[in-house]
DOTORMI-625707 format. One record per atom (N, C-alpha, C, CB): x, y, z. Coordinates in steps of 0.02 Angstrom, whole numbers, plus 50000, padded with zeros to 5 digits. Glycine has a CB too. Example, Ala and Ser with C-alpha at 12.3 -4.5 7.8 and 13.67 -1.06 7.14 Angstrom:
506604971650390
506154977550390
506604983550390
505654977650452
506424988850354
506844994750357
506455000250394
507044997050286
This chain:
590105529555480
589555526255449
589665526255373
588885529655468
589505520755344
589595520255272
589005523155236
589715512955251
589095524155171
588545526855130
587955522155129
588795528155059
588075515655128
587535510755126
587125511055189
587815503755115
587465511455246
587105511655310
586695518055313
587605511355370
586985523655292
586625530055292
586005529655247
587085535855270
586085526555189
585525525855142
584975521555172
585755522955076
585155516055205
584655511655236
584295515455291
584995505255264
584655518955333
584355522855388
583895528155359
584895526155433
584085531455304
583675536555272
583015533555247
584065539855213
583055527755213
582445524555187
581995522055243
582625518855140
582295519555297
581895517355354
581535523355384
582345513855407
581865528955392
581555535055418
580995537455372
582075540655428
581115536955307
580605539155259
579985534755264
580885539055187
580075528055271
579495523555277
579115525055340
579735516155277
579475526255395
579145527855458
578765534455452
579655528255516
579075539455420
578755545955411
578135545355367
579255550955381
578185541655311
577615540855266
577055537155302
577825536955202
577215531755337
576705528155375
576385532655427
576995521955408
576785536755459
576525541255510
576055546555480
577115544755546
576235549255422
575815554255388
575155551055366
576175557255326
575185545155335
574565541855315
574135539955375
574715535555274
574445538055429
574075536455490
573715542655517
574545533655543
574075548355515
573755554655538
573185556655492
574275560255542
573275555955426
572735557655380
572125553155391
572975556955308
572245546655401
571695542055413
571325543955477
571965534855419
571695545555529
571385547555593
570995553955584
571925548455646
571255558755547
570915565055534
570255563955496
571375569855496
570275559555446
569675557955407
569145554655451
569835553355348
569365550155495
568895546855541
568575551855588
569255541355581
568955556455614
568685561555659
568195566055622
569255565755689
568355567955561
567905572155522
567245568555509
568235574155455
567275562155491
566665558355479
566255557655543
566835551355452
566585556655599
566245556055663
565895562555681
566735553955718
566225568155670
565925574655685
565325575955640
566455580255676
565365573855577
564815574955531
564205570755551
565025573255459
564325564855578
563775560355596
563445562355662
564025553255601
563795565855703
563505567555769
563195574455768
564045567255823
562995576755709
562665583255704
562005583155742
562535585055630
561775588955758
561165589755797
560565588155754
561115596855827
560155583455775
559545581855740
558985586455764
559345574455749
558675589855717
558125594255735
557475591155709
558225601355707
556965591655748
556305589355726
556015594555679
555835587955786
555925592555617
555605597055569
554965593855546
556085598655509
554455597655541
553815595155520
553775595555444
553235599255552
553565590055414
553495589855342
552785591855324
553665582755314
552725596955284
552065599255262
552025597755187
551955606955276
551595593055167
551555591255096
551265596955056
551135584855087
551455597454993
551165602654951
550425601354940
551535603054883
550075606454919
549345605954911
549165600554861
549055612654889
549585599354811
549435594454759
549645587354778
549765596454695
549925586454836
550155579854857
549565575154871
550595580454919
549645568654854
549115563854870
548985563454945
549285557054843
549475565254986
549385564955058
548915570355084
550045565455094
548835575755046
548415581255069
547725581255037
548765587855054
547575576254995
546925575954963
546435572055007
546975572754894
545785573554997
545275569755033
544955564454988
544735574555059
545285562754933
545055557554888
545665553954860
544625560554830
545555547954831
546125544154804
546105543654728
546135537254835
545585545954698
545545545754625
544835547154601
545775538954599
544735546054537
544085547254506
543905541254464
544095553754462
543255539854461
543025534054424
542505535754373
542765528854471
542475531754321
541955532354269
541645525454263
542255534854200
540985525154270
540625518854268
540655516054196
539875519854290
540825509554190
540905506454124
540355501354108
541585503054120
539945499554157
539395494854144
538755498854132
539305489854204
538235495454104
537625499154087
537305502554147
537125494454055
537285499154205
537085502354267
537325498254326
536325503354271
537395501354383
537625497954444
537295500954504
538395498254450
537195496954555
536875499354617
537405502054665
536475493754650
537225507454698
537625510254752
537355507254816
537605518254753
537795504454857
537575501154919
537805505054980
537835493954922
537475503755036
537655507255098
538275504555131
537075506955146
538435498155117
539035494955145
539385491155089
538835490155204
540025489555098
540385485755046
540225478255049
541135486855053
539615476555030
539395469555030
538855468654978
539145467355101
538825462654948
538315461354896
537605461654923
538435454554865
537515459754986
536835459655015
536655466055051
536775453755063
537035471255042
536895477655074
536325481255037
537535482155074
535925485155074
535365488755042
535605493754989
534955492455095
535215494154935
535385498654880
535175505854897
535035496354815
535605510554883
535455517654894
535255521254831
536045521154926
535365517954775
535225520954710
535635517354657
535365528554710
535685520354599
536085517254546
536425522654504
535645512754502
536915520454467
537275524854419
537285521554351
537995526454444
537255525454299
537285522954230
537985523554201
536775526654186
538085520154145
538725520354110
538925527654095
538685516254043
539555529154107
539815535954094
539765540554153
539445538954036
539445538454207
539395542754267
540085543854297
538915539654320
540185549854321
540825551954350
540755552054425
541035558954323
541245549054461
541225548854534
541925550354562
540975541954560
541925552954622
542555553954657
542635548254707
542575560954694
543225545154708
543355539354752
543695541754815
543795533954715
543375540254871
543635542454936
544045537054970
543055544454982
543845530854962
544175525354997
544125518954957
543875524355068
544615514554966
544615508054933
544685502754987
545195507454879
544295497354981
544315492155032
544215485354999
543765493355085
544635480455018
544565473554993
544195469455045
545265470454978
543695465855022
543275461655065
543355454455044
542525463955062
543455449955093
543515442855078
542825439855075
543965439155131
542695436155021
542065432455015
542225425354995
541585435854963
541725421454980
541835414354966
542265413154903
541165410854957
542245417754856
542625416954794
543315420154796
542245419854737
543515422954852
544165426354857
544075433354885
544525426654789
544415438054855
544355444954877
543995449154825
545055447954892
543615453954849
543255458554806
543405465654830
542485457154807
543585469954783
543765476854801
543165481454791
544365479254760
543035485354842
542495490254841
542795497154849
541975488754897
542435502154823
542655509054831
542085513154860
542905512054764
542255517654905
541775522354933
541785528454888
541935524255008
541205530354862
541175535754813
540785541654841
540865533454748
540945547354812
540575553554826
540465556654758
540965558354876
539865556554736
539695559154670
538985561554672
539795553854614
538585559254625
537875560854630
537575558154695
537485558054570
537865552654719
537655549654783
538275547354820
537155543854772
538195546054885
538735543754928
538605536454944
538805548054992
539085532054932
538995525054948
539555520754919
538325522554922
539435514254917
539945509454897
539785506454829
540015503854949
540305505454788
540255502054724
540815496954718
540285507154665
540685491654679
541235486954664
541725490554618
540955480354632
542355489454629
542865492654588
542845490254516
543555491454617
542615484154505
542615481254439
542115484554390
542445473954443
541665488754415
541165491954372
541405498754345
540515492854410
542035500454357
542275507054337
542995506854315
542185511954393
543185512054277
543885513454262
544085518954310
543985515554187
544695518454337
544935523254387
545485527554357
545195519654450
545455534054371
545935538954345
546225542954403
545595543654294
546835545454393
547165549454445
546925556554446
547915549354434
546765559354389
546565566354387
545835567054366
547015570254340
545545572354389
544845573854373
544755575154299
544595579854414
545225578654268
545165580254197
545175573854154
545725585054175
545605569054171
545615562754135
544945559154141
546185558154160
544675558954201
544045555454213
543465558954177
543905554954288
543455565454178
542915569154144
542945568054069
542965576754160
543555568054041
543635566753969
543385559753953
544365567653947
543575554853994
543345548053982
542595547453989
543695543254031
542315550954038
541585550754049
541215553553988
541395554854111
541475558753959
541145561753901
541195557453838
541445568553887
541715553253835
541815549153775
541475542353779
542545548253762
541185540553837
540855533953844
540165534353812
540795531953919
540015529553766
539345529553737
538815527653790
539305524553677
538265531153788
537745529953839
537165526253809
537495536453869
């Protein structure tokens, strides 16, 4: 065998060996990924922290911005009045609901404050924290 033939055979063997090694590495990586994906799924219960919005019984706080507004028993303009609130009154908002009427949609909020009932959302400013709402309530001119 000549030197040229030996060199060609050597390079052919090297290409086959390199391809074989890369093929084995690729196969090994695929198997590792497959094993990682087929891990055992365990049912774990998620318990939200105490400060999470999911664990609160309210969605925010409101401060009345109009001179006075009526609290109604249902989220409707023709619902009976349960009382009224004056500008600067502080309320806790339990629920928000949009109602379709002839002019479009109107958003109402169920409040728990001095009284329990429904108010139009447009009569108040809404805050995420009680301290923000109390500060705003104290600064509203009455």
